[in-house]
C-alpha positions as CSV (number, residue, x, y, z in Angstrom):
1,M,16.0,29.1,-22.8
2,P,15.6,27.4,-26.1
3,K,16.4,30.1,-28.7
4,E,13.1,30.0,-30.5
5,E,10.8,29.5,-27.2
6,A,12.6,32.8,-25.9
7,R,12.1,34.7,-29.0
8,D,8.3,33.8,-29.1
9,L,8.1,34.8,-25.4
10,I,9.9,38.2,-26.2
11,E,7.7,38.9,-29.2
12,K,4.6,38.0,-27.3
13,N,5.3,40.3,-24.2
14,W,7.2,43.2,-26.0
15,N,5.5,46.7,-26.7
16,Q,7.5,49.6,-27.7
17,W,6.4,53.1,-27.0
18,D,4.7,53.4,-30.4
19,G,2.7,50.1,-30.0
20,S,4.6,48.1,-32.4
21,S,6.0,44.7,-31.2
22,N,8.8,43.8,-33.3
23,F,11.7,43.3,-30.8
24,F,14.0,41.6,-33.0
25,R,15.0,44.9,-35.1
26,T,16.5,47.8,-33.5
27,P,15.5,47.3,-29.9
28,Y,17.3,43.9,-29.9
29,Q,20.4,45.3,-31.3
30,L,20.6,47.6,-28.5
31,A,19.9,45.2,-25.9
32,A,22.9,43.1,-27.3
33,Q,25.2,46.0,-27.3
34,L,23.9,46.5,-23.8
35,G,25.3,43.1,-22.8
36,M,21.6,42.2,-21.7
37,Y,21.6,39.0,-23.5
38,Y,23.3,37.0,-26.4
39,E,22.4,33.9,-28.6
40,D,24.2,31.2,-29.8
41,D,22.5,28.5,-32.5
42,K,20.3,26.9,-29.8
43,F,19.9,29.2,-26.8
44,L,19.2,32.6,-25.5
45,Y,21.0,33.5,-22.3
46,P,19.5,36.6,-20.4
47,R,21.7,38.7,-18.1
48,F,18.8,39.2,-15.3
49,D,16.7,36.6,-14.0
50,H,14.4,38.9,-12.5
51,V,12.3,42.2,-13.2
52,V,14.8,45.0,-13.0
53,S,13.9,48.3,-10.8
54,L,15.0,51.5,-12.2
55,Q,17.6,52.0,-9.7
56,E,19.2,48.7,-10.9
57,A,19.0,49.5,-14.6
58,E,20.6,52.9,-13.8
59,H,23.5,51.1,-11.8
60,Y,24.0,48.6,-14.5
61,I,24.4,51.3,-17.4
62,R,26.8,53.3,-15.3
63,E,29.3,50.1,-15.0
64,W,28.5,49.0,-18.4
65,L,29.8,52.3,-19.8
66,K,33.1,51.8,-18.0
67,L,33.6,48.2,-19.7
68,Y,32.2,48.8,-23.2
69,Y,34.6,48.3,-26.1
70,V,34.7,48.2,-29.7
71,P,35.2,46.4,-32.0
72,N,32.4,43.9,-30.7
73,P,30.0,41.4,-32.4
74,Y,27.8,43.9,-33.0
75,T,30.0,46.8,-34.5
76,P,30.2,45.2,-37.9
77,S,31.2,48.3,-39.7
78,I,34.3,48.3,-37.7
79,K,37.3,46.0,-38.8
80,F,37.8,43.1,-36.2
81,S,41.4,43.2,-36.9
82,Q,41.6,46.4,-35.3
83,S,42.8,46.0,-31.5
84,P,39.8,46.4,-29.0
85,I,39.5,49.6,-27.0
86,V,37.7,50.3,-24.1
87,L,36.0,53.7,-24.9
88,Y,35.6,54.8,-21.1
89,S,39.3,54.4,-20.7
90,A,40.5,55.8,-23.8
91,L,38.5,59.0,-23.1
92,L,40.0,59.4,-19.7
93,E,43.3,58.8,-21.2
94,E,42.8,61.7,-23.7
95,L,41.0,63.9,-21.3
96,K,43.7,63.7,-18.8
97,D,45.6,67.1,-19.8
98,K,42.8,68.6,-21.8
99,P,40.3,70.3,-19.1
100,E,38.7,72.2,-22.1
101,G,37.4,69.0,-23.3
102,I,37.7,67.1,-26.8
103,D,35.3,67.0,-29.6
104,L,33.4,63.5,-29.2
105,S,32.9,62.9,-32.8
106,D,36.4,63.7,-33.6
107,F,37.5,61.3,-31.0
108,F,35.5,58.4,-32.6
109,K,36.8,59.1,-36.2
110,R,40.6,59.2,-34.7
111,R,40.3,56.1,-32.5
112,L,38.1,53.9,-34.6
113,G,38.5,55.4,-38.2
114,I,34.8,55.5,-38.9
115,E,31.9,57.4,-37.6
116,L,30.5,55.0,-35.0
117,G,26.7,54.3,-35.9
118,N,25.7,54.2,-32.2
119,S,27.9,57.4,-31.1
120,D,24.6,59.4,-30.3
121,I,23.3,56.8,-28.0
122,L,26.7,56.6,-26.3
123,A,26.8,60.3,-26.0
124,N,23.4,60.1,-24.3
125,L,24.5,57.5,-22.0
126,L,27.8,59.4,-21.2
127,A,26.0,62.5,-20.6
128,R,23.2,61.0,-18.3
129,F,25.2,58.2,-16.5
130,S,28.9,59.2,-16.0
131,S,31.1,62.1,-14.7
132,F,31.5,63.4,-18.3
133,Q,29.8,66.4,-19.5
134,I,28.7,66.8,-23.3
135,E,27.8,70.4,-24.6
136,N,27.7,71.2,-28.0
137,G,29.5,68.0,-29.3
138,T,32.5,68.6,-26.7
139,I,33.1,66.1,-24.0
140,K,34.8,67.0,-20.6
141,N,35.6,65.0,-17.4
142,I,34.3,66.8,-14.6
143,G,34.6,64.3,-11.9
144,E,36.3,61.1,-12.7
145,S,39.9,60.9,-11.0
146,N,40.9,57.6,-10.4
147,Y,38.5,54.9,-11.8
148,D,40.5,51.5,-12.6
149,V,38.9,50.9,-15.8
150,P,40.4,48.3,-18.1
151,V,42.6,49.5,-21.0
152,A,42.2,46.4,-23.2
153,T,39.7,43.3,-23.4
154,S,39.0,39.9,-25.1
155,N,41.0,40.0,-28.6
156,K,37.9,37.8,-29.6
157,C,36.1,40.8,-31.0
158,N,33.5,38.7,-32.8
159,D,32.9,36.5,-29.8
160,K,29.3,37.2,-28.4
161,K,29.9,35.1,-25.4
162,A,33.1,37.1,-24.7
163,F,31.7,40.1,-25.0
164,F,28.6,39.2,-23.0
165,D,30.8,37.9,-20.1
166,T,32.7,41.0,-20.0
167,F,29.8,42.7,-18.2
168,N,29.6,39.9,-15.5
169,R,32.4,41.8,-13.5
170,I,29.5,44.5,-12.7
171,I,28.7,44.1,-9.1
172,P,25.1,43.7,-8.6
173,F,23.0,46.5,-7.4
174,T,22.4,47.1,-3.7
175,Q,20.9,50.0,-2.0
176,N,24.3,50.8,-0.5
177,N,26.1,51.0,-3.9
178,A,27.7,54.1,-4.8
179,P,29.7,55.4,-7.8
180,D,33.0,54.3,-6.3
181,E,31.7,50.6,-5.2
182,L,34.3,48.8,-7.1
183,N,37.1,50.4,-5.3
184,G,35.6,49.5,-2.0
185,K,35.3,53.1,-0.7
186,N,31.4,52.9,-0.1
187,K,30.7,49.5,0.3
188,S,29.9,48.1,3.6
189,L,32.8,45.9,4.6
190,Q,31.0,44.8,8.0
191,V,27.4,44.5,8.0
192,I,24.9,42.8,10.4
193,Y,21.5,42.4,8.7
194,Y,18.9,41.9,11.5
195,G,15.2,41.6,12.1
196,A,12.3,39.4,12.8
197,P,12.7,35.8,11.7
198,G,11.7,35.3,7.9
199,T,12.4,38.8,6.8
200,G,14.9,37.6,4.1
201,K,18.1,38.4,5.7
202,S,20.1,35.5,4.6
203,H,18.1,35.7,1.1
204,T,19.4,39.3,0.6
205,I,23.0,38.1,1.4
206,N,22.7,35.4,-1.1
207,V,21.5,37.8,-3.9
208,E,24.1,40.4,-3.1
209,T,27.0,37.9,-3.2
210,K,25.9,35.8,-6.0
211,G,28.9,34.6,-8.3
212,K,31.2,35.8,-5.5
213,N,33.9,34.2,-3.4
214,V,31.9,33.3,-0.2
215,I,32.6,31.3,3.0
216,R,29.8,30.9,5.4
217,T,29.7,29.5,8.9
218,T,26.9,29.5,11.7
219,F,27.4,30.6,15.3
220,H,25.7,28.6,17.9
221,P,26.3,28.2,22.0
222,D,29.2,26.1,21.5
223,S,31.3,28.1,19.1
224,D,34.6,29.4,20.4
225,Y,37.8,30.9,18.8
226,S,39.2,27.6,17.7
227,T,36.0,26.6,16.0
228,F,36.0,30.0,14.1
229,V,39.7,30.5,13.5
230,G,41.4,27.1,13.6
231,A,43.7,25.0,16.0
232,Y,45.7,22.0,16.2
233,K,43.5,18.9,15.7
234,P,44.3,15.1,15.8
235,T,44.1,13.3,12.5
236,T,45.4,10.4,10.9
237,K,48.1,10.1,8.5
238,E,49.8,7.1,6.7
239,S,53.3,6.7,7.8
240,Y,55.8,3.8,7.2
241,V,56.3,1.2,9.7
242,R,60.1,1.3,11.3
243,D,61.9,-1.4,13.1
244,S,63.6,-0.8,16.4
245,T,66.9,0.5,14.6
246,G,64.8,3.2,12.5
247,R,64.9,1.2,9.4
248,I,61.5,1.1,7.2
249,V,59.9,-2.6,7.6
250,V,59.6,-4.3,4.3
251,E,57.3,-7.4,3.7
252,D,56.9,-9.2,0.1
253,G,59.1,-6.5,-1.3
254,K,56.6,-3.8,-0.6
255,K,57.0,-1.0,2.4
256,V,54.8,-1.6,5.2
257,T,52.7,1.6,6.2
258,E,50.1,2.4,9.0
259,D,47.8,5.2,9.9
260,R,49.2,7.2,12.8
261,I,47.4,9.8,14.9
262,V,49.2,13.2,14.1
263,Y,48.4,16.5,15.3
264,E,48.0,19.2,12.5
265,F,46.7,22.8,12.2
266,V,43.3,23.0,10.8
267,E,42.0,26.3,9.7
268,Q,38.4,27.2,10.0
269,A,35.9,29.7,8.3
270,F,38.0,32.8,9.4
271,L,41.3,31.7,8.3
272,Q,39.8,30.2,5.1
273,A,38.6,33.5,4.2
274,Y,41.2,35.7,5.5
275,I,44.0,33.5,3.6
276,N,41.8,33.6,0.4
277,A,41.3,37.3,0.5
278,W,45.1,38.0,0.3
279,K,45.5,35.7,-2.3
280,L,42.9,37.4,-4.4
281,Y,44.5,40.6,-3.6
282,A,48.1,39.4,-4.6
283,E,46.5,38.0,-8.1
284,A,45.0,41.4,-9.0
285,S,47.1,43.1,-11.5
286,D,48.3,46.6,-10.9
287,G,45.9,49.2,-10.2
288,A,42.7,46.7,-10.6
289,H,40.5,46.4,-7.7
290,P,41.0,42.5,-6.3
291,E,38.0,40.0,-6.4
292,E,36.0,40.3,-3.1
293,Q,36.1,37.6,-0.4
294,Y,33.0,37.3,1.8
295,L,32.8,35.9,5.3
296,V,29.1,35.3,5.8
297,I,28.2,34.7,9.5
298,E,24.7,33.2,10.1
299,E,22.9,33.6,13.4
300,I,26.1,35.9,14.9
301,N,24.2,36.5,18.1
302,R,23.6,32.7,19.0
303,G,27.4,32.7,19.9
304,N,29.4,34.8,22.5
305,C,31.0,36.9,19.8
306,A,33.7,38.3,22.5
307,Q,34.8,34.7,22.9
308,I,34.7,33.6,19.2
309,F,36.5,36.6,18.0
310,G,39.0,37.1,20.8
311,D,41.9,39.5,19.4
312,L,40.3,39.4,16.1
313,F,37.9,42.1,17.4
314,Q,41.0,44.7,17.1
315,L,40.9,43.9,13.2
316,L,37.4,45.1,12.6
317,D,38.5,48.7,12.9
318,R,39.0,49.7,9.3
319,K,40.8,52.5,7.6
320,D,38.8,54.6,4.8
321,N,40.6,52.4,2.1
322,G,39.3,49.3,3.8
323,F,42.5,47.8,5.6
324,S,42.5,47.1,9.4
325,E,43.4,50.1,11.3
326,Y,45.2,48.3,14.0
327,P,47.2,44.9,13.0
328,I,47.7,42.2,15.6
329,T,50.3,39.6,16.2
330,A,49.4,36.1,15.3
331,D,50.2,33.4,17.8
332,K,53.2,31.1,16.9
333,D,51.2,28.0,15.5
334,M,49.1,30.5,13.3
335,Q,52.2,32.0,12.0
336,K,53.7,28.9,10.9
337,H,50.5,28.0,8.9
338,L,50.0,31.3,7.5
339,A,53.7,31.3,6.3
340,K,53.3,28.0,4.6
341,A,49.9,29.1,3.0
342,F,51.4,32.6,1.7
343,A,54.7,30.9,0.4
344,G,55.4,32.4,-3.0
345,M,52.9,35.2,-2.8
346,D,53.8,38.7,-3.8
347,I,51.7,41.4,-2.2
348,P,51.1,43.9,-5.1
349,N,51.6,47.9,-3.8
350,A,53.6,46.6,-1.0
351,A,55.3,49.7,-0.5
352,A,51.7,51.6,-0.1
353,I,50.7,49.1,2.4
354,D,54.0,49.6,4.5
355,D,53.4,53.4,4.2
356,M,49.9,53.2,6.0
357,Y,51.7,51.7,9.1
358,D,54.3,53.0,11.6
359,E,55.8,49.6,11.6
360,P,58.6,49.1,8.8
361,G,58.0,45.9,6.5
362,M,54.2,45.3,7.3
363,S,53.9,43.6,3.8
364,E,56.5,41.1,4.6
365,R,55.3,40.4,8.0
366,I,51.7,39.9,6.6
367,K,53.4,37.1,4.2
368,N,55.5,35.5,7.1
369,G,52.3,35.3,9.3
370,E,53.7,37.6,12.1
371,V,50.8,39.9,11.9
372,L,46.9,39.7,11.0
373,L,45.8,42.4,8.9
374,F,42.4,42.7,6.9
375,P,42.8,43.3,3.2
376,S,40.5,45.9,1.7
377,N,38.6,43.1,-0.3
378,L,37.6,40.8,2.8
379,Y,33.8,41.5,3.6
380,I,32.4,40.0,6.9
381,W,28.5,40.0,6.7
382,A,26.3,38.7,9.3
383,T,22.8,37.7,10.0
384,M,20.9,38.3,13.4
385,N,17.4,37.4,14.3
386,T,16.1,39.7,16.8
387,S,13.8,37.2,18.3
388,D,17.2,35.6,19.6
389,Q,18.7,38.4,20.9
390,S,18.7,37.4,24.6
391,L,21.1,34.2,23.5
392,F,24.6,36.1,23.8
393,P,24.0,40.1,24.0
394,I,26.5,42.2,21.8
395,D,28.4,44.6,23.7
396,S,28.4,48.2,22.4
397,A,32.0,48.2,21.5
398,F,31.4,45.3,19.2
399,K,28.4,46.8,17.8
400,R,30.1,50.0,17.0
401,R,32.5,48.2,14.4
402,W,29.6,47.1,12.2
403,E,26.9,49.0,9.9
404,W,23.2,47.5,10.9
405,K,20.8,47.0,8.4
406,Y,17.2,46.6,9.5
407,M,15.1,44.0,7.3
408,P,11.5,45.1,7.8
409,I,8.7,42.7,7.5
410,H,7.0,43.4,4.0
411,N,4.7,41.8,1.5
412,A,6.9,40.0,-1.0
413,E,3.7,39.6,-3.1
414,K,4.4,35.9,-4.1
415,N,0.6,35.1,-3.5
416,W,1.3,32.3,-1.3
417,R,-1.6,30.2,0.2
418,I,-2.2,28.1,3.3
419,A,-4.1,25.0,2.3
420,V,-6.0,23.9,5.1
421,N,-9.3,21.5,5.2
422,G,-10.1,22.0,1.4
423,S,-9.6,25.9,1.7
424,E,-6.9,28.2,1.0
425,Y,-6.0,31.3,3.1
426,D,-3.9,34.0,2.0
427,W,-0.5,33.9,3.6
428,W,0.2,37.8,3.8
429,Q,-3.2,38.3,5.2
430,F,-2.4,35.7,7.8
431,L,0.9,37.7,8.6
432,E,-0.8,40.8,9.0
433,K,-3.3,39.4,11.4
434,V,-1.2,37.4,13.6
435,N,1.8,40.3,13.8
436,D,-1.0,42.7,14.9
437,Y,-1.8,40.0,17.7
438,I,1.8,39.3,18.5
439,G,2.7,43.1,18.8
440,S,-0.5,43.9,21.2
441,T,0.5,40.9,23.5
442,T,4.2,40.9,23.7
443,N,4.6,44.7,23.2
444,S,7.6,43.7,20.9
445,E,8.6,43.5,17.4
446,D,11.1,40.7,17.7
447,K,8.6,37.8,17.7
448,K,6.8,38.6,14.5
449,L,6.9,36.6,11.5
450,G,8.5,37.8,8.3
451,Y,7.4,36.6,4.6
452,F,9.9,34.1,4.5
453,F,9.2,32.3,7.8
454,C,7.9,29.1,5.6
455,K,9.0,27.7,2.7
456,P,6.0,26.6,0.4
457,K,5.9,23.9,-2.5
458,D,4.6,25.5,-5.4
459,G,3.2,28.4,-3.6
460,I,1.2,26.4,-0.9
461,I,1.8,26.2,2.7
462,T,0.6,22.6,3.8
463,A,-1.2,22.0,7.0
464,D,1.8,20.0,7.9
465,T,4.4,22.6,7.4
466,F,2.1,25.3,8.9
467,V,1.6,23.3,12.3
468,G,5.2,22.0,12.3
469,K,6.8,25.4,11.6
470,V,4.3,28.3,12.2
471,I,2.1,27.0,15.1
472,F,5.0,25.3,16.9
473,Y,7.0,28.8,16.8
474,L,3.8,30.7,18.0
475,W,2.9,28.3,20.8
476,N,6.4,27.5,22.1
477,D,8.3,30.7,21.4
478,V,5.9,33.5,21.4
479,F,2.8,32.8,23.4
480,K,4.0,30.4,26.0
481,D,4.6,33.2,28.6
482,Y,1.4,34.9,28.0
483,G,-1.0,32.0,28.5
484,L,-3.6,30.8,26.1
485,D,-6.5,32.1,27.5
486,G,-7.9,34.5,24.7
487,D,-10.7,33.8,22.2
488,L,-7.8,33.3,19.5
489,F,-6.8,29.9,21.3
490,K,-10.4,28.6,21.8
491,G,-11.5,25.3,20.0
492,A,-14.8,24.8,18.3
493,D,-15.8,23.3,21.8
494,G,-14.7,26.4,23.9
495,S,-11.6,24.5,25.2
496,A,-8.1,25.8,24.9
497,L,-6.3,24.9,21.7
498,T,-3.1,23.5,23.2
499,F,-0.4,22.3,20.7
500,D,-1.1,18.6,21.2
501,K,-4.6,19.4,19.8
502,F,-3.3,20.0,16.5
503,Y,-2.4,16.4,16.1
504,V,-4.4,13.3,16.0
505,A,-3.8,10.8,18.9
506,D,-1.0,9.1,17.4
507,A,0.6,12.3,16.0
508,K,0.8,10.8,12.4
509,A,-1.8,13.2,11.0
510,I,-2.8,17.0,11.4
511,R,-6.0,17.7,12.8
512,E,-6.9,20.4,10.0
513,D,-10.2,21.4,11.5
514,N,-8.2,22.9,14.7
515,V,-5.9,24.6,12.4
516,N,-9.0,26.0,10.4
517,Q,-10.4,27.0,13.7
518,F,-7.2,28.9,14.8
519,L,-7.3,30.9,11.5
520,T,-11.1,31.6,11.8
521,N,-10.5,33.0,15.4
522,L,-7.8,35.2,13.8
523,G,-10.5,36.7,11.3
524,L,-9.2,35.2,8.4
525,Q,-11.7,34.1,5.6
526,P,-10.9,31.5,2.8
527,V,-9.6,33.1,-0.5
528,D,-12.4,32.7,-3.1
529,S,-14.7,31.1,-0.4
530,S,-17.5,31.9,-2.5
531,S,-16.4,29.7,-5.5
532,A,-18.1,26.6,-5.2
533,P,-16.9,23.4,-6.9
534,E,-18.0,22.5,-10.4
535,E,-21.3,20.6,-10.6
536,S,-22.6,22.3,-7.4
537,E,-26.1,23.4,-7.7
538,D,-26.9,27.3,-6.6
539,I,-29.7,27.0,-4.2
540,S,-29.1,30.7,-2.8
541,N,-32.5,31.8,-4.3
542,E,-34.4,28.7,-3.2
543,S,-36.7,28.3,-0.2
544,Q,-35.3,27.9,3.3
545,S,-37.0,24.4,3.5
546,L,-34.6,23.3,0.7
547,K,-31.6,25.0,2.3
548,D,-32.5,23.2,5.6
549,K,-32.6,19.9,3.8
550,Y,-29.1,20.4,2.4
551,L,-28.1,21.5,5.6
552,N,-29.4,18.4,7.4
553,F,-27.8,16.2,4.6
554,W,-24.3,17.5,5.7
555,L,-24.9,17.4,9.4
556,G,-25.7,13.9,9.0
557,F,-22.7,13.5,6.9
558,N,-20.7,14.9,9.9
559,D,-22.2,12.5,12.3
560,S,-21.3,9.5,9.9
561,Y,-17.8,10.9,9.8
562,E,-17.5,10.1,13.6
563,Q,-18.4,6.6,13.2
564,S,-16.6,6.1,9.8
565,G,-13.4,4.1,10.6
566,E,-11.0,4.1,7.8
567,F,-12.5,7.4,6.4
568,K,-11.9,9.1,9.6
569,D,-8.5,7.9,10.0
570,A,-7.6,9.0,6.3
571,F,-9.2,12.8,6.5
572,T,-9.7,15.5,9.2
573,N,-13.0,16.6,10.1
574,P,-15.1,17.9,7.0
575,K,-15.3,21.6,6.8
576,G,-16.6,24.4,4.3
577,L,-20.2,23.6,4.5
578,A,-21.9,25.3,1.9
579,Q,-25.2,24.2,1.0
580,T,-24.6,21.7,-1.8
581,W,-21.3,20.7,-1.4
582,L,-18.6,20.4,1.4
583,N,-14.8,20.2,1.3
584,I,-12.6,17.5,3.4
585,G,-9.2,18.3,4.6
586,G,-6.3,15.8,5.2
587,L,-4.5,15.3,1.7
588,N,-1.9,18.1,2.6
589,R,-1.5,19.0,-1.0
590,S,-2.2,22.0,-2.8
591,Y,-5.3,20.3,-4.2
592,Y,-8.3,18.9,-2.3
593,I,-11.4,16.6,-2.3
594,A,-14.8,18.2,-2.8
595,L,-18.2,16.3,-2.2
596,V,-21.1,17.5,-4.0
597,V,-24.8,16.4,-4.0
598,S,-27.5,17.7,-6.4
599,G,-31.3,17.0,-5.6
600,K,-32.1,18.6,-9.0
601,N,-29.7,16.4,-10.9
602,K,-30.3,13.5,-8.7
603,V,-26.4,12.8,-8.5
604,A,-23.7,12.5,-6.1
605,N,-20.1,13.4,-6.7
606,V,-16.6,13.2,-5.4
607,Q,-14.2,15.7,-7.0
608,L,-10.5,15.7,-6.8
609,Y,-10.1,19.3,-7.4
610,F,-7.4,21.4,-8.7
611,S,-8.2,25.1,-8.2
612,K,-6.4,27.6,-10.5
613,G,-5.2,24.7,-12.7
614,E,-2.5,23.2,-10.8
615,P,0.4,21.9,-13.1
616,V,0.3,18.1,-11.0
617,F,-3.1,18.0,-12.8
618,D,-1.1,16.6,-15.9
619,K,0.2,13.7,-13.6
620,Y,-3.4,12.7,-13.0
621,K,-4.5,13.1,-16.5
622,E,-1.8,10.6,-17.6
623,H,-2.9,8.0,-15.2
624,F,-6.8,8.7,-15.8
625,D,-7.4,5.3,-17.4
626,E,-5.9,3.5,-14.5
627,I,-8.0,5.9,-12.2
628,K,-11.2,5.1,-14.1
629,E,-10.7,1.4,-13.9
630,R,-10.5,1.5,-10.5
631,F,-13.3,3.6,-9.5
632,E,-15.7,1.8,-12.1
633,Q,-15.2,-1.7,-10.7
634,D,-18.4,-1.5,-8.5
635,N,-20.3,-0.9,-12.0
636,T,-22.4,1.9,-10.7
637,T,-19.5,4.6,-10.4
638,S,-18.8,6.7,-13.6
639,V,-15.6,8.9,-13.6
640,T,-14.9,11.9,-15.9
641,L,-12.2,14.2,-16.3
642,H,-12.8,17.9,-16.6
643,E,-10.4,20.8,-18.1
644,A,-12.1,23.8,-17.2
645,Q,-10.5,27.3,-18.1
646,K,-10.1,28.1,-14.5
647,N,-10.4,24.8,-12.5
648,K,-9.4,21.3,-13.5
649,Y,-11.0,18.1,-11.7
650,I,-11.5,14.4,-11.8
651,Q,-15.1,13.7,-11.0
652,A,-16.5,10.2,-9.4
653,S,-20.2,10.0,-9.7
654,I,-23.4,7.9,-9.1
655,P,-27.1,8.2,-9.3
656,F,-28.4,9.5,-6.1
657,D,-32.0,11.0,-5.1
658,M,-31.6,12.5,-1.9
659,E,-35.5,12.7,-1.8
660,H,-36.2,9.2,-1.8
661,E,-32.9,7.2,-1.1
662,D,-31.4,6.5,2.2
663,W,-28.8,9.2,2.9
664,N,-26.3,6.8,4.2
665,T,-26.0,5.3,0.7
666,A,-24.3,8.3,-0.3
667,Y,-22.3,8.8,3.0
668,N,-21.1,5.3,2.6
669,W,-20.2,5.9,-1.1
670,F,-18.5,9.5,-0.4
671,H,-16.5,7.6,2.2
672,E,-15.2,4.7,0.0
673,K,-14.5,7.0,-3.1
674,A,-12.8,9.6,-1.1
675,V,-10.4,7.1,0.5
676,L,-9.6,5.7,-3.0
677,F,-8.8,9.0,-4.2
678,K,-6.5,9.5,-1.2
679,E,-4.7,6.3,-2.0
680,L,-4.3,7.2,-5.6
681,C,-2.9,10.6,-4.5
682,D,-0.2,8.6,-2.5
683,E,0.6,6.6,-5.7
684,I,0.8,9.1,-8.3
685,D,1.9,12.2,-6.3
686,P,3.8,10.9,-3.2
687,K,4.5,13.6,-0.6
688,E,8.4,14.1,0.0
């Protein structure tokens, strides 16, 4: 984010406990020391892109302590010529043979030559977030035994970016992180995230593996061992053409070549991850934990796991240190490929690996490709939709080798809306209602919908998306075996709402009236349904005869809709009748068209209505002169642009006296101008 823009934003939203708002004094210095952000001449770079929970903050500080070094760009009192030290590592070193502890202030003076200005803050953090104990100025190690913290870091002590990047090594917080997570002791090596569709299984894995080495594959009914592991496959290779004596053919002084079909071993997702995991393990310096390699399997139960894994199944048994309990022998083809891939690789701590197994020379056999054995940095994580569990049931022996993490349906609180027929419905309210119905009908949790079942655009799920994704799933996967006999599946005329009735005859447009009917049957009410468009007239306290007059006006409009030709082709059946106004569906966008008639003001309006000030309104604002010219060609219509604090809209108006003029005059004008608005929408904001 641009530096000045970021500073303005922080200043605007920052409030300290004492009510002051100046972040860029002491608080900003502490935040910079904690590696929460850094600035250059133009930009401010934050550590996190989301609101940090208390657990995540505690996790970050615990790991920050183990990487923090001085001098750094925010300790100007220490000479940058001094070699940097990692304080945590230095403390461990000094306390190794001193169970009675050492004086912390004296430690800072000896190692740094001065009193560290933030030593009180560091002491508090060490006491709260580490295995050190501090009493009366004396620090003791009461729990840390073998944490591989670095003993040196970047020599660029005054480099803010280098300091900030040091803390990129901190593994993102998850619910399963433990103090020993960096050495792999408590991190789940093999996990299956399972739950209903849309519960965020893949998203969770993406978040937890962000910035890591990830190879991803998806299982399906045709997946097998060769497509998961690798096999010889035909491929083309350029070769020299030889004559009958074996000599290379030369024409015009150039050697002649041709493409020939040859067979080569082609590694697939498993071998790619396996080879890279061992290479990362080999690249780690002595004592340091190697970088993690993740193999992510999407939809693991859509394939036959026993067939796909084959003898690799044996490798899923892991020792406490993360290595496979039982190595397996590689076939000859795979041996050749692995030996080639591992050529020149040296495995650190080879003797320790050899000592884990009864067979001698295990580390050499791994390098030669003779055996397959998972290193401790290879993680296999998978997702499983419980709604698909009948495809290929997973046997109990396979299940026992995985940790299972259930992903419940929850409100992600993103305020997503379903936009139908000019109205908006709350997505979470829909999920609660429909999931209750699914549960009572199927007696199962498996077919329910998670919050992320749909992907909205700018927070809006259009009618197209809702029908194509949600209605299709409900009608074809959930309720098809239970019949469509209940009130939930009845149209306005009492007939069954079969799936085809959500489309017009040529399937080019959505019948938003039937979508609206389904949501109404479910018991949903439009969000802010009491909020009428701007310029509408409040007649709630007027006589019933006046209310009936407006009702009859709109009923007449509905009749005209059925005979309207181009208008009916462009829009779905008008809904949202509310005294002086009516919304029409069919734009399939987050904004909609409202029709307004006012007997008091003697005017009829067509509004392109942007509730909550949609950002796309700015596009239309840029084209307003063009819009005005197009609408006012009939010399009777006037066009105005309105930017109210809550809502924005563009309004076309004509004089109209509903007491004395033919209502068809307004109907025809509504038809013409609404179609024109839709044409402009397709030009200015075309759908993808």
